[in-house]
SERO-4910 file (N, C-alpha, C, O; in steps of 0.05 Angstrom, whole numbers):
BEGIN
 pado doro    nc1    nc2    nc3   cac1   cac2   cac3    cc1    cc2    cc3    oc1    oc2    oc3
  Met    A  -1296   -288   1176  -1278   -290   1154  -1293   -292   1128  -1313   -306   1126
  Ala    A  -1285   -278   1108  -1299   -278   1083  -1286   -298   1064  -1261   -301   1064
  Ser    A  -1302   -312   1050  -1291   -331   1031  -1311   -335   1008  -1335   -334   1012
  Asn    A  -1300   -339    985  -1317   -344    961  -1315   -373    954  -1307   -381    932
  Gly    A  -1322   -390    974  -1322   -419    969  -1294   -430    973  -1290   -454    970
  Lys    A  -1274   -413    978  -1247   -423    982  -1237   -414   1010  -1248   -395   1022
  Tyr    A  -1217   -427   1020  -1206   -419   1045  -1192   -392   1042  -1180   -386   1021
  Gly    A  -1194   -376   1062  -1182   -350   1062  -1197   -332   1081  -1219   -339   1090
  Ser    A  -1187   -308   1086  -1201   -291   1105  -1195   -262   1099  -1174   -255   1087
  Asn    A  -1213   -245   1108  -1209   -217   1108  -1208   -208   1137  -1218   -222   1154
  Pro    A  -1196   -185   1144  -1195   -177   1172  -1223   -174   1184  -1242   -165   1171
  Tyr    A  -1225   -183   1209  -1250   -179   1224  -1254   -149   1230  -1235   -133   1230
  Ala    A  -1279   -142   1235  -1284   -116   1247  -1272   -117   1275  -1267   -138   1285
  Pro    A  -1268    -94   1287  -1255    -94   1314  -1270   -112   1333  -1295   -113   1334
  Ser    A  -1255   -128   1349  -1267   -147   1367  -1280   -134   1391  -1296   -146   1404
  Ala    A  -1272   -110   1397  -1284    -95   1419  -1285    -66   1413  -1265    -55   1404
  Pro    A  -1308    -53   1416  -1309    -24   1411  -1295     -9   1433  -1291    -19   1455
  Ser    A  -1287     16   1426  -1275     33   1446  -1295     40   1467  -1319     42   1462
  Leu    A  -1286     42   1492  -1304     49   1514  -1313     78   1510  -1297     96   1508
  Pro    A  -1340     83   1509  -1350    110   1507  -1347    125   1533  -1343    113   1554
  Glu    A  -1350    151   1531  -1349    167   1555  -1371    160   1575  -1367    162   1599
  Ser    A  -1394    151   1564  -1416    145   1581  -1416    115   1589  -1437    104   1595
  Tyr    A  -1392    103   1589  -1390     74   1596  -1402     69   1623  -1397     84   1643
  Gly    A  -1418     48   1624  -1431     41   1649  -1460     49   1650  -1476     40   1666
  Gln    A  -1467     68   1632  -1495     76   1629  -1508     58   1608  -1495     45   1593
  Gln    A  -1534     58   1608  -1549     41   1589  -1543     51   1560  -1545     74   1554
  Gln    A  -1535     32   1543  -1527     39   1516  -1544     24   1496  -1554      2   1502
  Glu    A  -1546     35   1473  -1556     19   1450  -1534      0   1442  -1510      8   1441
  Pro    A  -1540    -26   1436  -1519    -45   1430  -1502    -36   1406  -1512    -25   1387
  Gln    A  -1476    -41   1408  -1458    -37   1386  -1456    -62   1369  -1451    -84   1380
  Tyr    A  -1461    -60   1344  -1461    -84   1327  -1438    -84   1308  -1428    -64   1299
  Tyr    A  -1430   -108   1301  -1410   -112   1280  -1416   -138   1266  -1429   -156   1278
  Ser    A  -1407   -141   1242  -1413   -165   1226  -1389   -183   1225  -1366   -173   1224
  Thr    A  -1394   -208   1225  -1372   -227   1220  -1381   -245   1197  -1405   -251   1194
  Thr    A  -1362   -254   1182  -1368   -273   1161  -1351   -298   1165  -1329   -297   1174
  Ser    A  -1363   -320   1158  -1351   -346   1162  -1341   -358   1136  -1352   -350   1115
  Ser    A  -1322   -376   1137  -1312   -388   1113  -1330   -410   1102  -1326   -420   1080
  Tyr    A  -1351   -417   1118  -1368   -439   1108  -1385   -428   1085  -1395   -405   1086
  Arg    A  -1390   -445   1066  -1409   -438   1044  -1426   -463   1040  -1420   -481   1024
  Pro    A  -1448   -464   1055  -1464   -489   1055  -1479   -493   1029  -1486   -474   1015
  Pro    A  -1482   -519   1022  -1499   -525    999  -1528   -519   1005  -1535   -512   1028
  Ala    A  -1545   -520    985  -1573   -513    989  -1586   -532   1008  -1605   -524   1022
  Ser    A  -1577   -557   1010  -1589   -577   1027  -1579   -572   1056  -1564   -553   1061
  Asn    A  -1586   -590   1074  -1578   -588   1102  -1548   -586   1104  -1533   -598   1089
  Tyr    A  -1539   -571   1124  -1510   -567   1128  -1503   -569   1157  -1520   -576   1174
  Tyr    A  -1479   -561   1163  -1469   -561   1191  -1471   -589   1203  -1476   -592   1227
  Gly    A  -1467   -609   1187  -1467   -636   1199  -1495   -646   1205  -1498   -664   1222
  Gln    A  -1515   -636   1191  -1542   -645   1196  -1545   -675   1191  -1562   -688   1204
  Gln    A  -1530   -685   1173  -1531   -714   1168  -1521   -729   1192  -1525   -753   1195
  Tyr    A  -1506   -715   1210  -1497   -727   1234  -1508   -711   1258  -1493   -706   1277
  Ser    A  -1533   -703   1256  -1544   -684   1276  -1544   -696   1304  -1546   -681   1324
  Gln    A  -1541   -722   1306  -1540   -734   1333  -1514   -729   1347  -1511   -735   1371
  Tyr    A  -1494   -719   1333  -1468   -715   1345  -1468   -690   1362  -1456   -669   1355
  Gly    A  -1480   -692   1385  -1480   -670   1403  -1500   -648   1396  -1499   -627   1408
  Ser    A  -1518   -654   1377  -1538   -633   1370  -1554   -625   1394  -1567   -643   1406
  Gly    A  -1554   -600   1401  -1569   -591   1424  -1556   -599   1450  -1564   -591   1472
  Tyr    A  -1535   -616   1448  -1519   -625   1471  -1537   -636   1493  -1533   -630   1516
  Gly    A  -1556   -652   1484  -1571   -668   1504  -1594   -653   1516  -1609   -664   1533
  Gln    A  -1599   -628   1509  -1621   -613   1521  -1645   -612   1502  -1642   -616   1478
  Gly    A  -1668   -609   1514  -1692   -606   1498  -1701   -633   1486  -1716   -633   1466
  Ser    A  -1693   -655   1498  -1701   -681   1487  -1730   -687   1493  -1741   -677   1512
  Ser    A  -1742   -703   1476  -1770   -711   1480  -1773   -738   1494  -1795   -749   1495
  Tyr    A  -1751   -748   1505  -1752   -773   1519  -1771   -772   1543  -1775   -750   1555
  Ser    A  -1783   -794   1549  -1798   -796   1574  -1779   -811   1593  -1763   -828   1585
  Tyr    A  -1781   -805   1619  -1761   -815   1637  -1774   -833   1659  -1796   -828   1668
  Gly    A  -1759   -853   1666  -1768   -870   1687  -1760   -858   1714  -1751   -836   1715
  Gln    A  -1765   -873   1736  -1759   -863   1762  -1729   -857   1766  -1723   -839   1782
  Ser    A  -1712   -870   1751  -1683   -866   1754  -1674   -840   1742  -1652   -830   1747
  Gly    A  -1691   -828   1725  -1684   -804   1711  -1670   -809   1684  -1666   -790   1669
  Phe    A  -1664   -834   1678  -1652   -841   1653  -1673   -848   1632  -1694   -857   1639
  Pro    A  -1668   -842   1607  -1687   -850   1586  -1692   -880   1586  -1673   -895   1591
  Pro    A  -1717   -888   1580  -1722   -917   1578  -1703   -930   1558  -1698   -919   1536
  Gly    A  -1693   -953   1564  -1675   -967   1546  -1646   -960   1549  -1629   -970   1535
  Thr    A  -1639   -942   1568  -1611   -935   1573  -1596   -960   1581  -1605   -975   1598
  Asp    A  -1572   -963   1570  -1555   -986   1577  -1550   -986   1607  -1542   -966   1618
  Pro    A  -1555  -1009   1620  -1550  -1011   1648  -1521  -1004   1656  -1517   -994   1679
  Ala    A  -1502  -1008   1639  -1474  -1001   1645  -1471   -971   1647  -1455   -961   1663
  Val    A  -1487   -956   1631  -1486   -926   1633  -1498   -917   1660  -1487   -900   1673
  Ile    A  -1520   -929   1667  -1533   -922   1693  -1514   -929   1716  -1512   -913   1735
  Ser    A  -1502   -952   1714  -1483   -961   1735  -1460   -942   1738  -1451   -935   1760
  Ser    A  -1449   -933   1715  -1427   -914   1715  -1434   -888   1729  -1418   -877   1744
  Phe    A  -1458   -879   1725  -1467   -854   1738  -1472   -859   1768  -1462   -843   1784
  Gln    A  -1486   -880   1774  -1492   -885   1802  -1468   -891   1819  -1467   -885   1843
  Met    A  -1448   -902   1807  -1423   -909   1821  -1409   -885   1832  -1397   -886   1853
  Val    A  -1410   -862   1817  -1396   -838   1826  -1414   -818   1840  -1404   -799   1853
  Asp    A  -1440   -822   1838  -1459   -804   1852  -1461   -813   1881  -1482   -824   1890
  Lys    A  -1440   -809   1896  -1438   -820   1923  -1459   -808   1942  -1468   -822   1960
  Asp    A  -1466   -783   1938  -1486   -771   1957  -1515   -775   1948  -1533   -765   1961
  Arg    A  -1518   -789   1926  -1545   -796   1915  -1561   -771   1910  -1586   -771   1914
  Ser    A  -1548   -750   1901  -1562   -725   1896  -1576   -726   1868  -1594   -710   1863
  Gly    A  -1567   -744   1851  -1578   -745   1824  -1563   -728   1805  -1570   -725   1782
  Phe    A  -1541   -716   1815  -1524   -699   1798  -1495   -704   1804  -1488   -711   1826
  Ile    A  -1478   -701   1784  -1449   -705   1788  -1433   -681   1779  -1442   -666   1760
  Asp    A  -1410   -676   1792  -1394   -653   1785  -1372   -662   1766  -1372   -685   1756
  Glu    A  -1353   -644   1760  -1332   -650   1739  -1314   -673   1747  -1307   -689   1730
  Asn    A  -1306   -675   1772  -1289   -696   1781  -1303   -723   1780  -1292   -744   1772
  Glu    A  -1329   -723   1787  -1345   -748   1786  -1350   -756   1757  -1350   -779   1750
  Leu    A  -1354   -736   1739  -1358   -742   1711  -1332   -754   1699  -1334   -773   1684
  Gln    A  -1310   -743   1706  -1284   -754   1697  -1281   -783   1705  -1273   -800   1689
  Gln    A  -1288   -789   1730  -1286   -816   1740  -1306   -835   1726  -1299   -857   1719
  Ala    A  -1331   -825   1721  -1351   -841   1709  -1344   -849   1680  -1348   -871   1672
  Leu    A  -1334   -829   1665  -1327   -835   1637  -1303   -853   1635  -1300   -868   1615
  Ser    A  -1286   -854   1655  -1263   -872   1655  -1271   -901   1654  -1256   -918   1644
  Ser    A  -1295   -907   1664  -1303   -935   1664  -1312   -945   1637  -1312   -969   1632
  Gly    A  -1319   -927   1619  -1329   -936   1593  -1312   -926   1569  -1313   -938   1548
  Tyr    A  -1297   -905   1573  -1281   -894   1551  -1251   -892   1559  -1236   -910   1553
  Gln    A  -1244   -871   1572  -1217   -867   1580  -1217   -845   1600  -1238   -833   1605
  Arg    A  -1194   -839   1612  -1193   -816   1630  -1188   -791   1614  -1166   -786   1604
  Phe    A  -1209   -775   1612  -1207   -749   1597  -1194   -729   1615  -1196   -729   1639
  Ser    A  -1180   -710   1602  -1168   -688   1617  -1190   -670   1629  -1213   -670   1619
  Leu    A  -1184   -657   1650  -1203   -639   1663  -1212   -617   1644  -1234   -607   1645
  Arg    A  -1194   -609   1626  -1201   -588   1606  -1224   -598   1589  -1243   -583   1584
  Thr    A  -1222   -622   1579  -1244   -633   1562  -1269   -638   1579  -1291   -632   1570
  Ile    A  -1265   -647   1603  -1288   -652   1621  -1303   -626   1626  -1328   -625   1626
  Arg    A  -1289   -604   1630  -1302   -578   1635  -1317   -569   1611  -1338   -556   1613
  Leu    A  -1306   -574   1587  -1320   -567   1563  -1346   -583   1561  -1367   -573   1554
  Leu    A  -1344   -609   1566  -1368   -626   1565  -1388   -618   1586  -1412   -618   1580
  Met    A  -1379   -610   1609  -1397   -600   1630  -1412   -575   1621  -1436   -573   1625
  Phe    A  -1398   -557   1607  -1411   -533   1597  -1432   -540   1576  -1454   -529   1576
  Leu    A  -1426   -559   1558  -1444   -565   1536  -1468   -582   1545  -1489   -581   1534
  Phe    A  -1464   -599   1566  -1484   -617   1574  -1496   -611   1602  -1510   -628   1613
  Lys    A  -1489   -588   1614  -1498   -582   1641  -1529   -584   1643  -1543   -579   1623
  Asn    A  -1538   -590   1667  -1567   -592   1670  -1580   -565   1668  -1568   -544   1674
  Pro    A  -1605   -564   1659  -1619   -539   1653  -1624   -522   1678  -1631   -498   1676
  Gly    A  -1619   -533   1702  -1624   -519   1726  -1605   -496   1731  -1610   -479   1749
  Gly    A  -1583   -495   1716  -1564   -473   1719  -1538   -480   1732  -1518   -468   1726
  Ser    A  -1538   -499   1750  -1513   -507   1764  -1496   -523   1745  -1506   -537   1727
  Leu    A  -1470   -521   1748  -1452   -535   1731  -1449   -565   1739  -1428   -573   1749
  Thr    A  -1470   -579   1736  -1471   -608   1743  -1486   -622   1720  -1498   -610   1703
  Val    A  -1483   -649   1721  -1496   -665   1700  -1515   -685   1714  -1507   -699   1733
  Gly    A  -1539   -686   1705  -1558   -705   1715  -1560   -730   1697  -1546   -732   1677
  Pro    A  -1578   -749   1704  -1581   -773   1688  -1587   -769   1659  -1575   -782   1641
  Lys    A  -1605   -750   1653  -1613   -744   1626  -1588   -735   1610  -1583   -744   1588
  Glu    A  -1574   -716   1621  -1551   -704   1607  -1528   -725   1605  -1514   -725   1585
  Phe    A  -1525   -741   1626  -1504   -761   1625  -1508   -781   1604  -1490   -789   1589
  Ala    A  -1533   -790   1601  -1540   -810   1580  -1534   -798   1552  -1524   -812   1535
  Ala    A  -1542   -772   1548  -1537   -759   1522  -1508   -756   1517  -1498   -760   1495
  Leu    A  -1493   -748   1538  -1464   -744   1536  -1450   -770   1529  -1433   -771   1511
  Trp    A  -1457   -792   1542  -1445   -818   1537  -1450   -827   1509  -1432   -836   1495
  Ser    A  -1475   -823   1499  -1482   -831   1472  -1466   -814   1452  -1456   -824   1432
  Cys    A  -1465   -788   1457  -1450   -770   1440  -1421   -777   1437  -1410   -777   1415
  Leu    A  -1408   -784   1460  -1380   -793   1459  -1377   -818   1443  -1357   -822   1429
  Gly    A  -1396   -836   1444  -1395   -860   1428  -1395   -854   1398  -1381   -867   1383
  Glu    A  -1411   -835   1391  -1412   -827   1363  -1387   -813   1354  -1378   -817   1331
  Trp    A  -1376   -796   1371  -1350   -783   1365  -1328   -804   1362  -1310   -802   1346
  Arg    A  -1329   -825   1379  -1309   -846   1377  -1311   -861   1351  -1291   -869   1339
  Thr    A  -1335   -865   1341  -1339   -878   1315  -1326   -862   1293  -1312   -872   1276
  Ile    A  -1330   -835   1294  -1318   -817   1275  -1287   -818   1277  -1273   -820   1257
  Phe    A  -1277   -818   1302  -1248   -819   1306  -1236   -844   1294  -1216   -843   1280
  Gln    A  -1249   -866   1299  -1238   -892   1289  -1240   -893   1258  -1223   -905   1245
  Arg    A  -1260   -880   1247  -1263   -880   1218  -1240   -865   1204  -1231   -873   1183
  Tyr    A  -1231   -843   1217  -1211   -826   1204  -1183   -832   1214  -1163   -821   1204
  Asp    A  -1180   -849   1234  -1154   -858   1243  -1146   -881   1225  -1146   -904   1232
  Arg    A  -1139   -874   1200  -1135   -894   1179  -1112   -913   1184  -1112   -936   1175
  Asp    A  -1091   -903   1198  -1068   -920   1202  -1070   -935   1229  -1052   -949   1237
  Arg    A  -1093   -932   1243  -1099   -945   1268  -1077   -940   1289  -1069   -958   1304
  Ser    A  -1067   -916   1289  -1046   -908   1308  -1058   -900   1335  -1043   -897   1355
  Gly    A  -1084   -896   1336  -1096   -885   1361  -1094   -855   1362  -1101   -843   1383
  Lys    A  -1085   -843   1341  -1083   -814   1339  -1090   -805   1311  -1088   -821   1292
  Ile    A  -1099   -780   1308  -1104   -769   1281  -1088   -743   1278  -1084   -728   1297
  Asp    A  -1079   -739   1254  -1063   -715   1248  -1081   -693   1238  -1106   -696   1237
  Leu    A  -1069   -671   1230  -1084   -647   1222  -1102   -653   1198  -1125   -644   1197
  Met    A  -1092   -668   1179  -1108   -673   1155  -1131   -692   1161  -1153   -689   1150
  Glu    A  -1126   -711   1178  -1147   -729   1186  -1169   -715   1202  -1193   -720   1199
  Leu    A  -1160   -696   1219  -1180   -679   1233  -1196   -663   1214  -1221   -661   1217
  Arg    A  -1183   -651   1194  -1197   -635   1174  -1218   -652   1160  -1241   -644   1157
  Asp    A  -1210   -677   1152  -1229   -694   1138  -1252   -703   1156  -1275   -705   1146
  Ala    A  -1246   -708   1181  -1267   -716   1200  -1288   -694   1203  -1312   -699   1203
  Leu    A  -1278   -670   1207  -1296   -647   1211  -1312   -642   1185  -1336   -635   1186
  Tyr    A  -1298   -644   1162  -1312   -640   1137  -1334   -661   1133  -1355   -655   1122
  Gly    A  -1329   -685   1142  -1349   -706   1141  -1374   -700   1157  -1395   -711   1152
  Leu    A  -1371   -682   1177  -1393   -673   1192  -1406   -648   1181  -1424   -636   1193
  Gly    A  -1396   -639   1158  -1406   -615   1146  -1393   -590   1156  -1404   -568   1151
  Leu    A  -1370   -592   1169  -1357   -569   1181  -1331   -564   1165  -1311   -576   1169
  Ala    A  -1333   -545   1146  -1310   -539   1129  -1293   -518   1142  -1297   -494   1139
  Val    A  -1274   -527   1158  -1257   -509   1174  -1232   -502   1158  -1218   -520   1149
  Pro    A  -1226   -476   1156  -1202   -467   1141  -1176   -478   1154  -1175   -481   1178
  Pro    A  -1156   -483   1138  -1130   -492   1149  -1119   -474   1171  -1108   -484   1190
  Ser    A  -1122   -448   1167  -1111   -429   1187  -1125   -433   1214  -1112   -430   1235
  Val    A  -1151   -438   1214  -1165   -443   1239  -1157   -469   1251  -1154   -472   1275
  Leu    A  -1154   -490   1234  -1145   -516   1244  -1118   -514   1257  -1113   -525   1279
  Gln    A  -1100   -498   1244  -1073   -495   1255  -1074   -481   1282  -1060   -489   1301
  Leu    A  -1091   -461   1285  -1094   -447   1310  -1106   -465   1331  -1098   -465   1354
  Leu    A  -1126   -480   1323  -1140   -498   1342  -1121   -520   1353  -1124   -527   1377
  Thr    A  -1103   -530   1336  -1086   -552   1345  -1059   -543   1355  -1043   -559   1365
  Ser    A  -1053   -517   1353  -1026   -508   1361  -1022   -512   1391   -999   -515   1399
  Lys    A  -1043   -513   1407  -1040   -517   1436  -1029   -545   1442  -1021   -549   1465
  Tyr    A  -1030   -563   1423  -1021   -590   1428   -992   -594   1419   -981   -616   1422
  Glu    A   -979   -573   1409   -951   -576   1400   -934   -579   1425   -938   -567   1446
  Asp    A   -914   -597   1423   -896   -602   1446   -869   -588   1443   -851   -593   1460
  Gly    A   -865   -572   1422   -840   -558   1419   -819   -574   1404   -796   -563   1400
  Ser    A   -825   -598   1397   -805   -615   1384   -803   -610   1354   -784   -619   1340
  Gly    A   -823   -597   1343   -824   -592   1314   -838   -615   1299   -843   -613   1275
  Arg    A   -845   -636   1313   -860   -658   1300   -888   -650   1295   -900   -633   1309
  Arg    A   -900   -663   1275   -928   -656   1269   -947   -663   1292   -942   -682   1307
  Val    A   -967   -647   1295   -986   -650   1316  -1005   -674   1311  -1015   -677   1289
  Glu    A  -1008   -691   1330  -1026   -714   1328  -1044   -713   1353  -1035   -709   1375
  Leu    A  -1070   -718   1349  -1089   -716   1371  -1099   -744   1379  -1105   -761   1362
  Asn    A  -1099   -749   1405  -1112   -773   1415  -1142   -768   1417  -1152   -746   1409
  Phe    A  -1157   -787   1426  -1186   -785   1426  -1196   -762   1443  -1214   -747   1436
  Asp    A  -1183   -759   1466  -1190   -737   1485  -1188   -710   1470  -1207   -694   1471
  Ser    A  -1165   -705   1458  -1161   -679   1444  -1179   -676   1420  -1188   -654   1413
  Phe    A  -1185   -698   1406  -1203   -698   1383  -1231   -689   1392  -1244   -673   1379
  Val    A  -1240   -700   1414  -1267   -693   1425  -1267   -663   1431  -1286   -649   1425
  Glu    A  -1246   -654   1444  -1244   -626   1452  -1246   -608   1427  -1262   -589   1426
  Cys    A  -1230   -614   1407  -1230   -598   1382  -1257   -599   1368  -1268   -579   1360
  Gly    A  -1267   -623   1366  -1293   -627   1352  -1316   -612   1365  -1332   -600   1352
  Met    A  -1316   -613   1392  -1338   -600   1407  -1335   -570   1405  -1355   -556   1403
  Ile    A  -1311   -560   1405  -1307   -531   1402  -1317   -521   1375  -1333   -502   1373
  Val    A  -1309   -535   1354  -1317   -527   1327  -1347   -530   1323  -1360   -511   1314
  Lys    A  -1358   -552   1331  -1387   -556   1327  -1403   -537   1345  -1423   -526   1336
  Gly    A  -1394   -534   1370  -1409   -517   1388  -1410   -488   1378  -1431   -476   1379
  Leu    A  -1387   -477   1370  -1386   -450   1360  -1402   -447   1334  -1414   -427   1329
  Thr    A  -1400   -468   1317  -1415   -467   1292  -1445   -466   1297  -1460   -452   1284
  Glu    A  -1454   -483   1317  -1482   -483   1323  -1491   -455   1334  -1513   -446   1327
  Lys    A  -1474   -442   1349  -1481   -416   1359  -1482   -396   1336  -1499   -378   1335
  Phe    A  -1463   -398   1317  -1463   -380   1294  -1488   -384   1277  -1500   -365   1267
  Lys    A  -1497   -409   1274  -1521   -415   1259  -1545   -400   1269  -1562   -392   1254
  Glu    A  -1546   -397   1296  -1569   -384   1307  -1572   -355   1297  -1594   -345   1296
  Lys    A  -1550   -343   1290  -1550   -316   1280  -1550   -315   1249  -1551   -293   1237
  Asp    A  -1548   -338   1237  -1546   -339   1207  -1566   -360   1197  -1558   -380   1186
  Pro    A  -1592   -356   1202  -1612   -377   1195  -1613   -384   1166  -1623   -405   1158
  Arg    A  -1604   -365   1149  -1605   -371   1120  -1579   -383   1109  -1577   -388   1085
  Tyr    A  -1560   -388   1127  -1535   -400   1119  -1520   -384   1098  -1511   -396   1078
  Thr    A  -1518   -358   1102  -1505   -341   1082  -1474   -340   1087  -1459   -333   1069
  Gly    A  -1465   -348   1110  -1437   -346   1117  -1429   -321   1131  -1406   -317   1136
  Ser    A  -1449   -305   1138  -1443   -281   1154  -1466   -276   1173  -1488   -285   1170
  Ala    A  -1459   -261   1195  -1479   -256   1215  -1472   -230   1230  -1449   -222   1229
  Thr    A  -1491   -218   1242  -1487   -193   1257  -1492   -198   1287  -1513   -209   1294
  Phe    A  -1473   -191   1303  -1475   -195   1332  -1472   -168   1346  -1457   -150   1337
  Ser    A  -1485   -166   1369  -1478   -144   1387  -1452   -153   1401  -1446   -177   1401
  Tyr    A  -1437   -134   1411  -1412   -141   1425  -1418   -160   1449  -1403   -180   1453
  Asp    A  -1439   -155   1464  -1446   -172   1487  -1453   -200   1477  -1444   -220   1490
  Ala    A  -1468   -202   1456  -1476   -229   1446  -1452   -244   1436  -1450   -268   1441
  Phe    A  -1433   -230   1423  -1409   -244   1413  -1392   -254   1436  -1383   -277   1436
  Met    A  -1388   -237   1456  -1372   -246   1479  -1386   -268   1494  -1373   -287   1504
  Ser    A  -1412   -267   1497  -1427   -288   1511  -1426   -314   1496  -1427   -335   1509
  Met    A  -1423   -313   1470  -1421   -337   1454  -1394   -350   1456  -1392   -375   1459
  Val    A  -1373   -334   1456  -1345   -345   1454  -1333   -351   1481  -1320   -372   1485
  Ile    A  -1337   -333   1501  -1323   -336   1526  -1328   -363   1540  -1308   -374   1551
  Pro    A  -1352   -374   1541  -1356   -399   1554  -1338   -421   1543  -1329   -439   1558
  Phe    A  -1332   -421   1517  -1315   -441   1505  -1286   -436   1514  -1271   -455   1518
  Leu    A  -1278   -411   1517  -1251   -405   1525  -1247   -412   1555  -1226   -422   1562
  Val    A  -1267   -406   1571  -1265   -412   1600  -1264   -442   1604  -1249   -452   1620
  Ser    A  -1281   -456   1588  -1281   -485   1591  -1255   -498   1582  -1248   -520   1589
  Tyr    A  -1241   -483   1564  -1216   -493   1552  -1194   -494   1572  -1175   -510   1568
  Asn    A  -1195   -479   1594  -1172   -476   1612  -1173   -497   1633  -1155   -498   1651
***
């Protein structure tokens, strides 16, 4: 989306090229450009002042690990929560076990949010599981998102509305246009016509989607110009995992 420092958008280039006659044969990548509504200041952006909020999603850490696989100094309650659900002592937990483990310290997250977290924090080995390292990072990340949630839940209702979500994301350096916020939160409408309000579970889901996609966009826009060029394959590979995790 193109923007001159204000919310608004221009039509995207086609999201998928027409299939060529030689479809299935080796092709030169088809490229198209996308522009984002963000217009970062000269200083750090994209929530860099809050870079601990899922930055890298727990991967590539320089921690040294003890025999348990957890970083030194990890809260014993976090270790206990992991070990409690790792019934086969494999050192890894699946989505159902992660849902159960998080219930002991936070709340029972929906499987939709759990699957998104699994995608973002999965172990580097490739399987869709979470090990001690990733679990510790995920737990810490959720704590930081909860701090943000509580900060912007100004009426202490346990929920935040669209404007509070906008302010929370903006506080992380993520200037999301109203149209995108509306689209993002429309899935939570119950058909009553009442304004959408998000509980912590839904807030984490929305926040992770926005931050995760923004981080991916940044990789293609190292100068923070607000636009980037993707091959069709790269674009689909960037977006589809978030959509799959969403279901």
